[in-house]
C-alpha positions in Angstrom: 171.9 55.1 337.6 169.7 53.6 334.9 169.0 55.5 331.7 165.4 54.7 331.4 165.0 56.4 328.0 167.7 54.2 326.4 166.1 51.1 328.0 162.7 52.0 326.5 164.3 52.7 323.1 166.0 49.3 323.2 162.8 47.6 324.1 160.9 49.3 321.3 163.7 48.3 318.8 163.2 44.7 319.8 159.5 44.9 318.9 160.4 46.4 315.5 163.1 43.8 314.7 161.7 41.4 312.2 164.9 39.3 311.9 164.4 36.4 314.3 168.1 35.9 314.9 169.0 39.5 315.8 165.7 40.0 317.7 166.4 36.9 319.9 169.9 38.1 320.6 168.6 41.5 321.7 166.0 39.8 323.9 168.7 37.7 325.5 170.7 40.8 326.2 167.8 43.0 327.5 165.7 40.5 329.5 166.5 38.1 332.4 166.2 34.4 331.9 163.0 34.4 334.1 161.4 37.6 332.7 157.7 37.7 332.4 155.4 39.7 330.0 151.7 40.2 330.8 149.2 42.3 329.0 145.4 42.0 328.3 146.1 39.6 325.4 149.1 37.5 326.6 151.0 36.2 329.5 154.4 34.6 328.8 157.6 33.8 330.7 161.2 33.5 329.5 163.1 34.9 326.6 161.9 32.2 324.1 158.3 32.9 324.9 158.7 36.6 324.7 160.4 36.2 321.4 157.6 34.0 320.2 155.0 36.5 321.3 156.7 39.3 319.5 157.0 37.2 316.3 153.3 36.3 316.5 152.3 40.0 316.9 154.5 40.9 313.9 152.8 38.2 311.8 149.4 39.4 312.9 150.3 43.1 312.2 152.8 43.0 309.3 154.6 46.2 308.6 153.6 48.0 311.8 156.3 50.1 313.5 156.2 50.9 317.1 157.5 54.3 318.4 157.8 55.8 321.9 154.9 58.1 322.7 155.7 60.8 325.2 158.3 60.9 328.0 159.8 57.9 329.7 159.4 58.0 333.4 161.5 55.8 335.8 162.6 55.4 339.4 163.7 52.6 341.8 164.4 50.1 339.0 161.1 50.5 337.3 160.0 52.5 334.3 156.8 53.3 332.3 156.4 54.6 328.8 153.8 54.9 326.2 154.1 53.6 322.7 152.2 53.7 319.4 152.1 51.5 316.4 151.2 52.2 312.8 152.1 51.4 309.2 154.9 53.7 308.0 153.2 57.0 307.2 149.9 55.8 308.4 147.6 56.7 311.3 148.2 55.2 314.7 146.2 52.0 315.0 147.5 50.5 318.2 148.7 52.2 321.4 149.4 51.5 325.0 151.9 51.8 327.8 154.2 49.4 329.5 155.7 49.3 333.0 158.9 47.4 333.3 160.8 46.4 336.4 164.6 45.7 336.4 166.7 43.1 337.9 169.8 44.2 339.9 171.9 43.8 336.7 169.8 46.3 334.9 167.9 43.9 332.6 164.2 43.7 332.4 162.6 41.0 334.6 158.9 42.0 334.2 156.7 43.8 331.7 153.2 44.8 332.6 151.5 46.0 329.4 148.3 48.1 329.0 146.4 48.6 325.7 144.7 51.9 325.1 143.9 51.4 321.4 143.7 48.2 319.4 142.8 47.6 315.8 139.2 46.5 315.1 
């Protein structure tokens, strides 16, 4: 049985990891080689592209920290969870939720992201 909450926590940790080396190693561990990520602002495939996307978002929004928002819900090798982003101690400026699907080995093979709040 998959622990969807731990999976979501690992996913959020990757988005918060600003060290390119450790972030890429974590991506290679958590995502399949053919993983895709799609949200209203991006569509990428593969660990290198996912890493590049995360790095670009971090450069665009320096200092932001993502946190899980609410409960993680999962069944049949898929999970959904909300997240929020803000400067440490600041008001939430970006929020959304992601739906992930898992490969048979338990790694993420697809992320479908939805944005509920984006900075002006």
